[in-house]
N, C-alpha and C positions, 0 to 999 in steps of 0.2 A: 395289274390285277387289283380289283376293288376289294378292300377288306374293311372290316369294322374296327374302329379305334377302340382301344381299351382305356377305360377311365383310370387315370393315375393320380387324381387330385388327393386321394386319401392315403397314398403311399407315404411312408416315412423315409426321409433322406437325411444323410449327414452332409451338411453343406455350410460353408462359411459365408457370412453375410458380405464379407469383403469381396468374395468371388462373384457375387451377383451384381455388383456395381461396375458398369463399363469403365475401362481404363481412361477413356477420353471424356468422361462425364464432367460437367462444369463444377460440381461439388468436390470432385477430387482435386481439381486445380485450386479451388478456394481453400480447401483444407491444407494444401501444401504451402500456400503463399500468405494467408492471413492468420495472424496470431490473435485469438480471441481471449486469451487468458487475462488480459488487462481488465476485462469487465468485472471479474471476481474481486479485484482489489478496489475498484472504484465504487462498488456497491456494498462493500463489507460493513461500512458504517450504518447502513440501513437495515441490517439484520441483527437480531439478538444473539449473542454468543452462547448463552447458557440457559435459554428458556424457550419454550414453545415447541411446536412440532417441527420435524425436519423439513426444510424448505427445498423446493426444486432448485437445482443448480442454476444460478443466474446466467451462466454462460449458455446453458441449454435453452433457457427461457428466451434470451435475446437472439440466439440462433434461430429459434422458431419464428420470431417476428421477422427476421431478415429473410428467412425462406419465403415467407409470404410475399415480400416485396421483390425478391429475386425472380420469382416465377409468376408474378402478377395475380396472386390469390387475394381477392378483396376481402372475403369473409374469414374471420378467425375460426368459426365453426367448420367451414369448409377446409381450412388449413389443417385442422386436427384430423379430419377424415382423410385428407391426402397423406398426412404423415403416417396414418395407421396402415395404409395399403402400399405406400411407396417405399421400396427397399432402399433407394438412394437417400431419401430423407432420413430414414432410420439410421443408416450408416453414418451420415453426417452429424446426427445428434448423439451418436453413441448408444442407441437403443438396440436391443436384440429383436429378433423376429417375433418373440412372444411377449415382450415387455409391454406393459400397459401404457398407452399414450395419455398424457395429462388432459384434463378437461379444458374446454375453451375458457371457462370462467377463471381458470388460473391466471391467464394473461390479463383479463379485465380487472380482476381483483388486485393483482400486483400493481397494475397501472393506477388504479383508483386509490389504493391505500399506501403502498410503499414508495412509488416513484412520482407521486403527484407533485410534490414540492421540490423535487430534485432536478438537476440539470444533466441527468445521466445520458439523455438522448444526444444533447449537444456534445458531451464528452466522448461518446462513442463515435460520433461523426468526426470530431477533431482527431481522434486517435487513428482512424482509417486514413485520413488525409496525411497525417504524419508518417504512417507506414508507406504511403505512396511517395512522399518526399524522400524517404530513406532509399527507396528503389529508383530514385532519380526520374520519376514520372511526372514531377511538377518542378518547374523552374520559376514560376511566378513573374516572368518578364511581361507577358501579355495576358490580360484578363478580359473576359467578355461577360457582360451583365445584362440581364433582361428579366422580365416577369411574365408569368402565365397565370391564367385564372383557373381555379378549382371550383366546381359547382358545390355549393354548400348543401348539407343534408337538411334542406328546409324547403317548404312549399312557398313559391314566390307570390302566391295569392293570399297568404296569411301574414299580415303585417299590421303595424300601427304607425302613424305618423308622429314624429317627435322633433323638437328643436334641440339639436345637439351642438357641441362645440366642434368647430372645424379643425382639421389636423393642422398643427403648427410646425414651422420649420425650426431646426435646431441651430440656425446661424443668425438669429435675431440680434444677439449682442454684437457680433461683428458687423452686421448691417447698420445698426445704429451708430457705431463708431465711424464707419465709412461715410454715413450721411453727415455727421457733424464735421468731419474733415473736409468733405466736399463743399459744405456751406461756408466754412471758414476760408477756403480757397477762393470762393466767389464773393467774399466780403460780406457775408451774411452771418448773423448770430446763430449759434446752435439752437435746435428746437428744444423747447422746455420738456423735461422728462415727465412722462405721464404713465399712469398705470396701464399695463397692457390688457385691455379689455378683450376677452376671448371672442373670436369671430363665430357667430352662431349661424346655423343653417337648418332648414327643415329637410328631413330625410325619412326614408322608410326603415323601420326596425322590424326585423323578423320576430314573430312570436315563438317560432320553433328554435331558432339559433340566433339569439340577439347579438352575439359577437361577430357575426358575419356582416359584410357590407353590401349595400345595394349598388350594383354597377350599372352605369349608363354610359357606354362608349360607342363611338362610330364603328360599325362593322363587328361589334361584339354582342352576344346575347344579353338581354336584360334580366336581372334577377339578383339573387343573393349569392355572392361568391367570396372566395378568399384569393389572395394573390401570393404566389410563391416567387420571391425575388431570389434569383439564382446567379451565382458567379462561377464561370468555368475557365480553367486554365487552358491556354492555347497550345500546350505541348502535346498532351495525350488525352485531352477532354476530361481531366479529373475535376470534379465539382469541389470548389474550395469554400463555398458558402451557400447556405440556404436559409432564407428568412421569410416567415409567413406573416402577412398583415391582412386586415379586412380589405375588400375590394374598393372601398371608398378612399383608401390612402393612395396618394399619388406615388408613382414609381420613384421620383427623385427625392422624396423625403428621407428614406432610410439609407440612401446609397453611400454617402460619405462616411457615415458612422460604421457601416458594415465593411467598407473598404479599409478603414483604419484598423478594424478588428482583425482582418486577415493579415495585414502587415505586422501587427503586434503578436498575434497568436502563433503564426507559422514562420515569422521572420522573412516574409516575401519582399524582395526588392522589385517592386512593380515599376516598369518602365513605360508600358503602353496599356491603354484600355480602349475597348470598342463598345460603344453604347448605341442604343436606339434613339430615335428623335425625341422620345418622351423625356430624356435626361438632359435635353438642351436648355438649361436654365442658367441664369447668371451665377447662382451660388455654386453649382457643380463646376462650371468653367473656372471660376475663381479658385475653388478648392483644388482642382487638378493642377492649376499653375502653382499654387502654394506648395503642393507636394512634389512638384517637378515631374509630373507624369504627362506623357504625350497622349492627349485625349483625341479620339476620333468619334464624332457624334453625328448621327444621321440627320438629314434635313427634312423638316416638316413644313410644307407649304402653308403659310398662314391664310386665314380666311380673308376674303377681299370682296368688297361690294363692286359690282360692275359699274363702269363709266367713272370710276374714281381713281385718283392717283394712288399708287402703292407707296409704302413707306420708303422703299429704296429709291424712289424718284426724288426724294428730298436728300440732297447731298450734305454730308456733315463736313464742316471745315474745322479740323482739329486745332490749327494755329490760332484762329480767332474764336473758337468755341461757339459756333452758331451753325444753323442750317440754312441752305439755299433752296427755295422752292423752284418748281419748273419754270416759273415766270421770272426768276432771278431775284426775288425779294428775300431779305434776310429775316430769319426767325431767331430772335435773340433769347438768351437765357433769362429766366425770371426767378425761378426758385427750385429747390430740391425738396420733394414732399417726404412724408414719413414712410412711404413704401419704397424709397430708394430710387425714385425716378426724377431726373432733371426735366423741367418743363421749359420748352422753347416755344414762344408765341410770336405771331406775326403782327404787323401794324394794321389795325382795322381800317384806317383812313386810306391805305393803299389797296387793301383787299377788296373793298366794296366796289371799286371801279375796275377790278381785274377781269379780263375776259375768260380766265380759267377758274373763276370762283366756284362754279357749279361742279367742276371736277375735283375741287379741293375740299370744300367744307360746306355744310348747310347750317352752321351756327347762326343764331340770331344776331350776334354782335360782330359777325364777319371776322372771326379770329380763328386761325388755324393753330392747333396745339400739337407739337411733336414731343414725345417723351423718350428719354434715353436713360438707361439704368447706370448707376454709378460704377457697376462692374461690366459695362458694355464692352470695354476694350478686351476684357478676357474672353467674352463670347466671340468677338470678331477674330481674335487670334486662334481660338480653338476651331472656329468654323473653317479657317484656311487649311487646317490639317486634312479636312475631308477632300480637298481638291488636289493634294499632293500625291505623288506616287506612293510614298510610304503609307500615307493615310488610306489610300484606295486599297492597297494590299491588306491592311489590317481590317478594314470594314468589310471587304469581300469575304473574309473567313468568318465573320460574325454569324451568319446564318448556318454555316457548316459546323460551328462549335456549339453555341448556346441554343439555337433553334433545334438542332438535332438532339441535343440533350433533353429538351422538353418533349420532343416527339417520341423518343424512346421511353421516357418516363410515363407518358400517357398511353402509348400503345402496348408496351410490354410489362410495365410495372404497376398498373392500376392507379395512376396518378391523375386520372381525369376527373374524379369525384372525391370529395372529402368523405372519408370513411366514418369519421366521428364528428361530434358537434363540440364547438368551443374552440377558441383561438389556440389554447395550449395544446390540445390534442391534434389539431390540424398541423400545428408546428412540429409536433412529434412525427406525424406522417411525412412531412416534407424532409425532415432530417434523416429518417430511416430509409426513405426512398432514395435520397441522394447517396446515402452510405451504401445501399445495395448496388447502385449503379457504379460507384467507385470500386467496390469489391469485384464486380464482374470485369471491369477494365484492368484492374491489377492482376487478377488471376489469368486472364487471357494474354496479357502482355508478358507475364512471367513465363507462360507456356511457350510463347513465340520465341522468347529469349533463349530458353533451353534448347528448343528445336534448332534455332539458328546456330547455336554453339555446336550442337551435335553434327549438323550439316557441314559446318566449317571443318570440324575434325575429320569427317569422312572424306571431304575433298582433299585435305592435306595428305591423308593416308593414301588416297587414290593416286595423286600425282607423285608421291614418293615411290610407290611400287611401279608405276608406269615408267618412270625415268629415274632409277636409283642413282645416287651420286657416284661418280667415278673416283677411284682412288688413284692419285697421281704420285708416283715416287719421285721425290726431289732429292738429288744427291746432297749428302751432308757437306757442309762448308768446312773445308780443311783449314786447320790453323797453320799459319806460316811458321816454318821452322826457324829457330834462332841461329844466328851465325856464331860459330865458335872458332876463334882464330887458332 
């Protein structure tokens, strides 16, 4: 029978906000598993103890920020509107149904005035990782690292061209020492020390966000971007590090320093790492060997001019320290340059009459030069891992671990674009997004663990009542009587 509905929106009801949140809601799992009280202790020094207006509880403030990343709400104004109407959000924050929600400017002003010079975002991320370690969700044995680009909040057509200093490596001191040792082994004097002149290059600087970097990569969009360098543990996909740089910084530059930070901060005993081909540099291979880490790095096919020999066509003789060209001529060692490369040159008197000269070189003096880095042996040893069974198993999981982490961050947590401008604020976004992903993994895994324990208990009870144990009466053992004469 068709009947008219009665409007009940204006009726008064006595209801608990806890009863309105579903029992299987994600925020219920988060509330049970994650302890956020540490935030209050870490920011206590940033608040005045006996002066000023009462501040919003910092635990509630950071819970609001994490809510936005958990559910992919990009705008903080939209986040406040969602909190105002979403019962589960209010319950998670400890707000009643009628309590006023803070204004969006509360978040921006706290970020701008109170937390601007602090490292609170890094401390929150670290504490979440430590809680995952306590729950045995991180073992630190196998780590996977990669980077993804975030579109900067800047117009790619508004820029100015400037000559800026090129990004420098942090291993230059070790490289200079290795160069001097290599020259002494070959009977040459060490290079004279000279001031390290910064390497300059012309690049585009955004007038909207000058701290972003102009990215030009094969298969990638051109424009102003940031790079989020992320490391993920191979056990349960917990993110152990997130570090943001301008897109003009190469992936390999911050890697070793961030790897050492994870080992020191969390006490991780790293045994294996899986890396993309962009990390295949002599410095990283040497650094992994020094740290006794089994590195597996992807292969990047080098550029090659057609109808010319490839570099692997020239065979290196380790015993005599020279190269052999395809025609059988020896390329002898000449020097080790300041960039850390040994130079092996051919004999021009033999090369000018060689029938393979056109496939070898077009130099005017008929000299073929092959370069070999002083840490090339480390590269060759690391490259062999890629072809081993152990290395193949590690590298196969790379796309399942770190690539999936980036995909979830972009698709579900609003990490495709930079919400704010400036390197520090985009770094904040990277840390909070990674912390939100870790929180979700911890909460869901804890729920699975409790469910598995409950199922195991039910199975035990079921089998017990299905086949109860039988009581078997065993006759008591009689003691032998003593003989009395």
